[in-house]
C-alpha positions, 0 to 999 in steps of 0.5 A: 483484504478478501479475509478483511471483507469477511470477518467484518461482513460477519462481525456487522451482518451475523452478529452473534452473543456468543462471546468466543465467537465474537472474541474470534471475528475479531481477532480474525480482524485483527490479523487480516488487517496486521497482513495488509498494513505489513504488506503495504507499510513497507513498500510505500515505504520502500517507493520514497525510499527510492525517490529519494534516492534517485533525487540525490543521484541526478543532484550529485552531477551539481556536486562534483563540477570537474566531472559533471559531464560525464556524470550528468551523461551515467545518470540520464543514461542509469537513472531514468526510471520514475517510479519503484514498486507498482500494481501493475505497473497502473497504481504506484504504491504510497500508504494513500493506498492504505486508505482507498483500499478500506475504504473499496471494503466499505463499499463493498461492505454496502453493497452486499449487505444491501444486497442481503436484506 
């Protein structure tokens, strides 16, 4: 995210008329944004699939009424974890994290840009 921030900052505030420098800056913004997407989106998808799998396992005792007691005891014992991938157990990784991260970068960009002028 630091690379994305400084690349975007350079694009906005250090604008150059040189085409090669403009191309390098836009390429670095695209590169860092793709890295951010490659980290956040698979983690969000893994969380979503984990929650779906957990819900299926929790509903499993209802599918087999003869084994209901044994299955429900096993499910309660082993499947109590709610969140799977988190940021230091503070924030659950989901797709809205991408919007939050970009909003934070934009806010810091405004602050740094305003203090530089």
